[in-house]
Every structure is written in structure tokens, then in C-alpha cells.
C-alpha positions as a printed Julia matrix, in Angstrom:
89×3 Matrix{Float64}:
 70.29  -31.64  -50.11
 73.99  -31.79  -50.86
 76.77  -30.33  -48.73
 77.43  -27.32  -50.95
 73.85  -26.07  -50.87
 73.51  -26.42  -47.1
 76.92  -24.91  -46.29
 75.82  -21.28  -46.81
 72.87  -21.95  -44.47
 75.26  -23.17  -41.78
 77.36  -20.04  -42.2
 74.29  -17.82  -41.95
 73.32  -19.63  -38.76
 76.76  -18.95  -37.3
 76.48  -15.31  -38.33
 73.23  -15.0   -36.35
 74.93  -16.57  -33.34
 77.73  -14.02  -33.5
 75.08  -11.28  -33.21
 73.98  -12.64  -29.83
 76.73  -11.3   -27.63
 80.33  -11.26  -26.61
 80.33  -14.67  -24.88
 79.26  -16.54  -28.01
 81.45  -14.43  -30.29
 84.41  -14.96  -27.98
 83.89  -18.72  -28.05
 83.8   -18.73  -31.83
 86.79  -16.39  -32.11
 88.83  -18.68  -29.86
 87.93  -21.87  -31.71
 89.21  -23.55  -34.85
 86.01  -22.35  -36.51
 87.53  -18.87  -36.66
 90.45  -20.19  -38.72
 88.11  -22.03  -41.07
 85.95  -18.96  -41.64
 88.93  -16.74  -42.43
 90.2   -19.48  -44.73
 86.88  -19.38  -46.59
 87.41  -15.68  -47.25
 90.88  -16.34  -48.62
 89.73  -19.13  -50.94
 87.14  -16.99  -52.74
 84.3   -19.51  -52.97
 81.93  -16.9   -54.3
 79.21  -14.7   -52.93
 77.05  -17.44  -51.39
 79.95  -18.47  -49.11
 81.9   -15.23  -48.81
 78.88  -13.12  -47.85
 77.95  -14.96  -44.63
 81.66  -15.57  -43.83
 82.3   -11.84  -44.16
 79.37  -11.09  -41.89
 80.67  -13.53  -39.26
 84.12  -11.96  -39.3
 82.66   -8.45  -39.1
 80.46   -9.47  -36.16
 83.49  -10.96  -34.41
 85.51   -7.8   -35.02
 82.87   -5.67  -33.36
 82.28   -8.04  -30.43
 85.43   -7.71  -28.34
 88.98   -6.4   -28.33
 90.3    -9.97  -28.17
 88.45  -11.01  -31.32
 89.55   -7.84  -33.1
 93.18   -8.46  -32.15
 92.95  -12.03  -33.41
 91.58  -10.79  -36.73
 94.48   -8.36  -37.11
 97.12  -10.89  -36.1
 95.7   -13.55  -38.45
 95.86  -11.27  -41.47
 92.11  -11.66  -42.01
 91.56   -7.9   -42.17
 93.15   -7.79  -45.61
 90.71  -10.47  -46.79
 87.75   -8.63  -45.25
 88.6    -5.41  -47.05
 89.28   -7.27  -50.28
 85.92   -9.12  -50.18
 84.04   -5.99  -49.17
 85.47   -4.05  -52.11
 84.8    -6.98  -54.43
 81.1    -7.0   -53.58
 80.73   -3.24  -53.07
 82.88   -1.5   -55.7
């Protein structure tokens, strides 16, 4: 299996972790992984990457005020809305 085919699976795994509670979501939101995930949304890799990345960011936004504030301050909210509208016109 090459890296590109397994990458969406990794993102889906992270998305399931962000569903598990504020402690895990907070750890992810405060790590460099957060920056990488928001970067994925900006780079428009396509549905197979953007869909789980969007879910991760949405889970983080609903997990804690700190994660939500980080999303707003990073400018990721614009990317979230843009991707959401792209896939749900």
C-alpha cells in the first residue's frame, strides 16, 4: 500500500479519536498536527483527504473553547466553510 492510499485512513482514524472527548481533542488541537490538518484543507487535495480533515476540524471546534479559538485565530474557519460549500452546494 502506498502512502497516498493509506493517508485518508490515518485521517479517518484521527477523526474518530477527536470524537472521544475533550482531553484527546485538546491534545490534538495543541499539537503540530492541528497545523498540518488545517494546511490539508487549504491545499485542496480532494475529497478523500479533505473529507476526514474537515471532520477532524469540526470535531475540534465542538470539543472546547480553546480549540475553537485556535481555529478562529488560525484562519481555518474560512477553509472549513469553503470546503463545506464545495462538497455541499
